[in-house]
C-alpha positions as a Markdown table, in Angstrom:
| # | Residue | x | y | z |
|---|---|---|---|---|
| 1 | Unk | 65.7 | 25.1 | 25.3 |
| 2 | Unk | 61.8 | 25.9 | 24.5 |
| 3 | Unk | 61.3 | 26.6 | 20.5 |
| 4 | Unk | 58.9 | 24.2 | 18.8 |
| 5 | Unk | 60.7 | 21.4 | 17.2 |
| 6 | Unk | 64.6 | 22.3 | 18.3 |
| 7 | Unk | 63.4 | 21.8 | 22.3 |
| 8 | Unk | 62.5 | 17.8 | 21.3 |
| 9 | Unk | 64.4 | 15.9 | 23.7 |
| 10 | Unk | 65.6 | 13.6 | 20.3 |
| 11 | Unk | 67.8 | 16.5 | 19.5 |
| 12 | Unk | 71.0 | 16.7 | 21.0 |
| 13 | Unk | 72.3 | 19.4 | 23.3 |
| 14 | Unk | 75.1 | 19.6 | 20.9 |
| 15 | Unk | 73.3 | 20.0 | 18.1 |
| 16 | Unk | 70.3 | 22.8 | 20.3 |
| 17 | Unk | 73.6 | 24.7 | 21.4 |
| 18 | Unk | 75.0 | 24.8 | 17.3 |
| 19 | Unk | 71.4 | 25.9 | 15.9 |
| 20 | Unk | 71.4 | 28.9 | 19.1 |
| 21 | Unk | 75.4 | 29.9 | 17.7 |
| 22 | Unk | 74.2 | 29.7 | 14.4 |
| 23 | Unk | 71.2 | 31.9 | 15.1 |
| 24 | Unk | 73.2 | 34.2 | 17.4 |
| 25 | Unk | 75.8 | 35.0 | 14.4 |
| 26 | Unk | 72.6 | 35.6 | 12.0 |
| 27 | Unk | 70.8 | 38.3 | 14.4 |
| 28 | Unk | 73.9 | 39.8 | 15.8 |
| 29 | Unk | 75.1 | 41.8 | 12.8 |
| 30 | Unk | 71.3 | 43.5 | 13.0 |
| 31 | Unk | 71.3 | 44.2 | 16.7 |
| 32 | Unk | 74.4 | 44.9 | 17.7 |
| 33 | Unk | 73.4 | 48.9 | 16.8 |
| 34 | Unk | 70.5 | 48.6 | 19.7 |
| 35 | Unk | 73.4 | 47.7 | 22.2 |
| 36 | Unk | 74.9 | 51.0 | 22.9 |
| 37 | Unk | 77.8 | 50.9 | 24.4 |
| 38 | Unk | 78.9 | 47.8 | 26.8 |
| 39 | Unk | 79.9 | 47.8 | 30.0 |
| 40 | Unk | 82.7 | 46.1 | 31.6 |
| 41 | Unk | 81.7 | 46.1 | 34.7 |
| 42 | Unk | 80.5 | 41.9 | 35.6 |
| 43 | Unk | 78.1 | 43.0 | 38.1 |
| 44 | Unk | 75.8 | 45.4 | 35.0 |
| 45 | Unk | 76.7 | 42.3 | 32.6 |
| 46 | Unk | 75.4 | 39.6 | 34.8 |
| 47 | Unk | 72.1 | 42.0 | 35.3 |
| 48 | Unk | 71.5 | 42.1 | 31.4 |
| 49 | Unk | 71.9 | 38.8 | 31.2 |
| 50 | Unk | 69.6 | 37.9 | 33.6 |
| 51 | Unk | 67.1 | 40.3 | 31.9 |
| 52 | Unk | 67.5 | 38.9 | 28.4 |
| 53 | Unk | 67.5 | 34.7 | 30.1 |
| 54 | Unk | 64.3 | 36.3 | 31.9 |
| 55 | Unk | 62.6 | 37.5 | 28.8 |
| 56 | Unk | 63.6 | 34.4 | 26.3 |
| 57 | Unk | 61.9 | 32.2 | 29.0 |
| 58 | Unk | 58.6 | 33.9 | 28.7 |
| 59 | Unk | 58.7 | 34.2 | 24.6 |
| 60 | Unk | 59.6 | 30.1 | 25.2 |
| 61 | Unk | 56.8 | 29.5 | 27.7 |
| 62 | Unk | 54.2 | 31.2 | 26.0 |
| 63 | Unk | 55.7 | 28.8 | 22.9 |
| 64 | Unk | 55.6 | 25.6 | 25.0 |
| 65 | Unk | 51.9 | 26.5 | 26.0 |
| 66 | Unk | 51.2 | 26.6 | 22.7 |
| 67 | Unk | 52.6 | 23.3 | 21.6 |
| 68 | Unk | 51.2 | 21.5 | 24.8 |
| 69 | Unk | 48.0 | 22.3 | 23.1 |
| 70 | Unk | 47.8 | 19.7 | 20.6 |
| 71 | Unk | 48.2 | 16.9 | 23.7 |
| 72 | Unk | 45.6 | 18.4 | 26.2 |
| 73 | Unk | 43.4 | 18.1 | 22.6 |
| 74 | Unk | 44.4 | 15.0 | 22.2 |
| 75 | Unk | 44.1 | 13.7 | 25.8 |
| 76 | Unk | 40.4 | 15.0 | 25.7 |
| 77 | Unk | 39.5 | 13.3 | 22.5 |
| 78 | Unk | 41.0 | 10.2 | 23.5 |
| 79 | Unk | 39.1 | 10.0 | 26.9 |
| 80 | Unk | 35.7 | 10.8 | 24.8 |
| 81 | Unk | 36.5 | 7.7 | 22.8 |
| 82 | Unk | 38.0 | 5.2 | 25.2 |
| 83 | Unk | 41.4 | 5.3 | 24.4 |
| 84 | Unk | 43.1 | 7.2 | 27.6 |
| 85 | Unk | 45.0 | 4.3 | 28.8 |
| 86 | Unk | 46.3 | 3.6 | 25.6 |
| 87 | Unk | 49.5 | 5.9 | 25.9 |
| 88 | Unk | 53.0 | 6.0 | 24.5 |
| 89 | Unk | 56.1 | 8.7 | 24.5 |
| 90 | Unk | 55.6 | 11.8 | 23.2 |
| 91 | Unk | 59.1 | 13.2 | 21.9 |
| 92 | Unk | 57.4 | 16.8 | 21.6 |
| 93 | Unk | 57.1 | 17.1 | 24.9 |
| 94 | Unk | 59.4 | 14.3 | 26.7 |
| 95 | Unk | 56.7 | 12.7 | 28.3 |
| 96 | Unk | 54.5 | 9.6 | 28.6 |
| 97 | Unk | 51.0 | 10.6 | 26.4 |
| 98 | Unk | 48.0 | 9.4 | 24.4 |
| 99 | Unk | 48.7 | 7.5 | 21.8 |
| 100 | Unk | 45.9 | 10.1 | 20.1 |
| 101 | Unk | 48.0 | 13.8 | 21.4 |
| 102 | Unk | 51.7 | 12.2 | 20.6 |
| 103 | Unk | 50.3 | 12.1 | 17.4 |
| 104 | Unk | 48.9 | 15.3 | 17.3 |
| 105 | Unk | 52.0 | 17.0 | 18.5 |
| 106 | Unk | 54.6 | 15.6 | 16.2 |
| 107 | Unk | 52.0 | 16.3 | 13.5 |
| 108 | Unk | 51.9 | 19.8 | 14.4 |
| 109 | Unk | 55.2 | 20.3 | 15.2 |
| 110 | Unk | 55.8 | 18.9 | 11.1 |
| 111 | Unk | 52.9 | 21.4 | 10.2 |
| 112 | Unk | 54.6 | 24.2 | 11.7 |
| 113 | Unk | 57.8 | 23.8 | 10.0 |
| 114 | Unk | 56.2 | 22.9 | 6.9 |
| 115 | Unk | 54.5 | 26.0 | 6.9 |
| 116 | Unk | 57.2 | 28.2 | 7.9 |
| 117 | Unk | 55.6 | 29.5 | 11.4 |
| 118 | Unk | 58.8 | 28.7 | 12.7 |
| 119 | Unk | 60.5 | 31.8 | 11.4 |
| 120 | Unk | 57.9 | 33.7 | 13.5 |
| 121 | Unk | 59.7 | 32.4 | 16.7 |
| 122 | Unk | 63.3 | 33.5 | 15.1 |
| 123 | Unk | 61.1 | 36.4 | 14.4 |
| 124 | Unk | 60.2 | 36.9 | 17.9 |
| 125 | Unk | 63.8 | 36.8 | 19.1 |
| 126 | Unk | 64.5 | 39.5 | 17.0 |
| 127 | Unk | 61.6 | 41.4 | 17.6 |
| 128 | Unk | 62.0 | 41.2 | 21.1 |
| 129 | Unk | 65.1 | 43.6 | 21.2 |
| 130 | Unk | 62.8 | 46.5 | 20.2 |
| 131 | Unk | 59.9 | 45.4 | 22.4 |
| 132 | Unk | 62.4 | 45.0 | 25.6 |
| 133 | Unk | 65.3 | 47.5 | 25.2 |
| 134 | Unk | 68.4 | 46.2 | 26.0 |
| 135 | Unk | 69.2 | 47.1 | 29.9 |
| 136 | Unk | 65.2 | 47.5 | 31.0 |
| 137 | Unk | 63.8 | 46.0 | 33.9 |
| 138 | Unk | 60.9 | 44.1 | 32.3 |
| 139 | Unk | 57.5 | 44.4 | 34.2 |
| 140 | Unk | 57.0 | 40.6 | 35.8 |
| 141 | Unk | 53.3 | 41.4 | 36.2 |
| 142 | Unk | 52.9 | 42.4 | 32.9 |
| 143 | Unk | 54.9 | 38.9 | 31.9 |
| 144 | Unk | 53.2 | 36.6 | 34.7 |
| 145 | Unk | 49.8 | 38.3 | 33.0 |
| 146 | Unk | 50.8 | 37.2 | 29.1 |
| 147 | Unk | 52.1 | 33.5 | 30.0 |
| 148 | Unk | 48.5 | 33.1 | 32.1 |
| 149 | Unk | 46.7 | 34.3 | 29.0 |
| 150 | Unk | 48.8 | 32.1 | 26.5 |
| 151 | Unk | 47.8 | 29.2 | 29.1 |
| 152 | Unk | 44.2 | 30.0 | 29.4 |
| 153 | Unk | 44.1 | 30.7 | 25.5 |
| 154 | Unk | 45.8 | 27.5 | 24.5 |
| 155 | Unk | 43.2 | 25.5 | 26.8 |
| 156 | Unk | 40.5 | 26.9 | 25.1 |
| 157 | Unk | 42.2 | 26.1 | 21.6 |
| 158 | Unk | 42.1 | 22.7 | 22.9 |
| 159 | Unk | 38.3 | 22.4 | 24.2 |
| 160 | Unk | 37.4 | 23.9 | 20.7 |
| 161 | Unk | 39.0 | 21.1 | 18.9 |
| 162 | Unk | 38.1 | 18.3 | 20.5 |
| 163 | Unk | 34.5 | 20.1 | 21.0 |
| 164 | Unk | 32.9 | 17.5 | 18.2 |
| 165 | Unk | 34.1 | 14.5 | 20.3 |
| 166 | Unk | 32.9 | 16.4 | 23.7 |
| 167 | Unk | 29.6 | 16.2 | 22.1 |
| 168 | Unk | 29.7 | 12.6 | 20.8 |
| 169 | Unk | 30.9 | 11.3 | 24.4 |
| 170 | Unk | 27.7 | 13.0 | 25.8 |
| 171 | Unk | 25.5 | 11.7 | 23.7 |
| 172 | Unk | 27.4 | 7.9 | 23.1 |
| 173 | Unk | 27.6 | 7.7 | 27.2 |
| 174 | Unk | 24.4 | 8.8 | 27.7 |
| 175 | Unk | 22.8 | 6.1 | 25.3 |
| 176 | Unk | 25.3 | 3.6 | 26.7 |
| 177 | Unk | 23.4 | 4.2 | 30.0 |
| 178 | Unk | 20.2 | 4.2 | 28.8 |
| 179 | Unk | 20.0 | 0.6 | 27.6 |
| 180 | Unk | 22.2 | -0.9 | 30.4 |
| 181 | Unk | 19.0 | 0.4 | 32.2 |
| 182 | Unk | 16.8 | -1.3 | 29.9 |
| 183 | Unk | 19.1 | -4.4 | 29.7 |
| 184 | Unk | 20.6 | -4.8 | 32.9 |
| 185 | Unk | 21.6 | -8.5 | 32.2 |
| 186 | Unk | 24.3 | -7.3 | 29.0 |
| 187 | Unk | 27.2 | -5.8 | 29.6 |
| 188 | Unk | 26.4 | -2.8 | 26.9 |
| 189 | Unk | 29.6 | -0.9 | 28.0 |
| 190 | Unk | 31.9 | -3.7 | 27.1 |
| 191 | Unk | 30.2 | -4.2 | 23.7 |
| 192 | Unk | 29.4 | -0.7 | 23.0 |
| 193 | Unk | 33.2 | 0.3 | 23.5 |
| 194 | Unk | 34.6 | -1.3 | 20.0 |
| 195 | Unk | 31.7 | 0.7 | 18.1 |
| 196 | Unk | 32.9 | 4.1 | 20.3 |
| 197 | Unk | 36.9 | 3.5 | 19.1 |
| 198 | Unk | 35.7 | 2.9 | 15.7 |
| 199 | Unk | 33.7 | 5.6 | 15.4 |
| 200 | Unk | 35.9 | 8.1 | 16.9 |
| 201 | Unk | 38.6 | 7.3 | 15.0 |
| 202 | Unk | 36.3 | 7.9 | 11.9 |
| 203 | Unk | 35.1 | 11.4 | 13.1 |
| 204 | Unk | 38.8 | 11.8 | 14.0 |
| 205 | Unk | 40.1 | 11.2 | 10.5 |
| 206 | Unk | 37.4 | 13.2 | 9.1 |
| 207 | Unk | 38.0 | 16.4 | 11.4 |
| 208 | Unk | 42.4 | 16.1 | 11.6 |
| 209 | Unk | 42.9 | 18.7 | 8.7 |
| 210 | Unk | 40.1 | 21.2 | 10.2 |
| 211 | Unk | 41.8 | 20.5 | 13.7 |
| 212 | Unk | 45.1 | 21.5 | 12.7 |
| 213 | Unk | 44.1 | 24.1 | 10.4 |
| 214 | Unk | 42.2 | 25.9 | 13.9 |
| 215 | Unk | 45.7 | 25.2 | 15.7 |
| 216 | Unk | 48.2 | 26.8 | 13.0 |
| 217 | Unk | 45.8 | 29.7 | 13.6 |
| 218 | Unk | 46.6 | 29.5 | 16.9 |
| 219 | Unk | 50.0 | 29.2 | 16.6 |
| 220 | Unk | 50.1 | 32.3 | 14.1 |
| 221 | Unk | 48.2 | 34.6 | 16.4 |
| 222 | Unk | 50.2 | 34.0 | 19.6 |
| 223 | Unk | 53.7 | 34.2 | 18.2 |
| 224 | Unk | 52.6 | 37.3 | 16.0 |
| 225 | Unk | 52.3 | 39.0 | 19.3 |
| 226 | Unk | 55.9 | 39.0 | 19.9 |
| 227 | Unk | 57.0 | 40.5 | 16.1 |
| 228 | Unk | 56.9 | 43.8 | 15.9 |
| 229 | Unk | 55.4 | 45.2 | 12.8 |
C-alpha cells in the first residue's frame, strides 16, 4: 500500500495484490521458522494479524514520509522562482501538486528503482520479523517517535535541497523591493518575474543531480534503519 513505486495510483489494485502475494511466497520459506507454533484460536490469530499490520504501517508511513521529501522540496523551489501556481497531478502522491514537485517525485521513484534502493524496502519487510518478534507487542510510543523523527528529517532534507533557491529568492525579492521603492512608476515585479523564472529554472537544471544524490542518500539511510545487519 505504501511502498515506493508500488503504491502509485496508476497501478491497479489487482497488480499490487499480485506483487504482495509474490513477495509473500518468496519470504515465507525464509521466515517460517520464526513463527513457531501457529495457534488455531481465532482471537489469537486476529491479534497477531493486527500487530503485523501495525508494524507494516509504521514502516510504510516512514517510507511515505521519505517519498514526500521531493514534493516538499519542489514546492519550496517553485514558490521561490515564481511557479507556485503552476500545478499538475502528482502520480506518486495521488494529489495535485506543483509541476516541479511532481517532476522531482516521479524522478525520485525512477532513481530509487534504477539504483535498486527498493530492495531496502523489501529487506525491511524481511528484517521486521527479526527486529519485531512475532507475537510481541510493539511499543506504540517508540513507533510514533520513529514516525515523528522520519517526518522531521524529511522536512530537514527538503529544506537542505531547496536551500540555494531560498537564498536566491531572498536576494531577488529584496532587490525587487529596493527597485520598486526607487522607481514606483514601474511595475518592477511583473517586469522581473520572467527573469526570476528563467534564472530559477537554470539553477534548478544545474543543481538537479546534486539534489537527487542528496535525496537518495537520505532514502538509503532511512530505510537502512529497518534492515538488520
